[in-house]
N, C-alpha and C positions, 0 to 999 in steps of 0.2 A: 617153906617150900623146901624139901630137900635135895640135892644136888645131882640126885638122879634123875628128877624132874625139869630140874634149872635149863632154861632153851640154852642154845650155843652161842656166844658173845658173835657180835656179826662177822668180825676178821677172822674168824672159825670155821664160818660155810664157806665149801669146796668153790672153786672157780666154776661160771655160768660156759654151758657147751655153747662155741662160737661166737660168745660177743668178747670186742677187743675193743681197747681205749682210741678213741678217733685222734688222738695226736703221737701216741707213742708206740700202738699198737700190741700194750699188752694184754693179758687175758685176763678176764672181772671178773671179779666177786660178787658177792651179792651187798656187801657196803657199797661198792662202786656206783653199782646200778640205782639204789634208793638214795643215795646222798646225791647223786646228781640228779634226780628224778626232784627230791625236796627240796635241793638251793638252786637246781637252773631252771628247771623244766617238765610238769609232772607226764606230758603228754610225747618227749621225746621219744624217739627209738634208737639215737645214738648217744654213746655215754664215754665220761672219761673215769681214767682208773681215780683214784683218792689222789696220789701223786699229783698227775696233771690237775686239777680239779684245786688241791690246794694251791698251785701256783698261781692259777686262772684268782680264785677269789684271790688272794693274797692271807692266807693262814697257816698255818702249821697243818700237817697230817694228823697229831695229835689232839688236836684241837677237833677237828674234824671227827676220829674215830670218840672222841666224848660227845660230839652231840650225836651221834647215831648211836650208841647205846641212851642217851636221854630221850632220843625220838623213839626209842624201840620198848623201854621204858615208860611211856605213856600210851604206848597200844599202836603207835603207827606201822602201818602194814606193810610199808616198803621193806622193811628190817626184818622180816621174816623168813 
């Protein structure tokens, strides 16, 4: 697959309009919502940013970013 048609990485996606982290109030990105749904509750309507989620789960943000890329490569629709 050429670079021209490669999908953007999850952290390169633009912020979601009107969505804010329920803990710190930071604007959310697609990766934040996808990870929250995948790790916490797929039916959630409020979400944590990757920083708050990593603190809540007890893992580093780098680990969560790697996991998001892994889920995306597996075809998980939460990360598109």
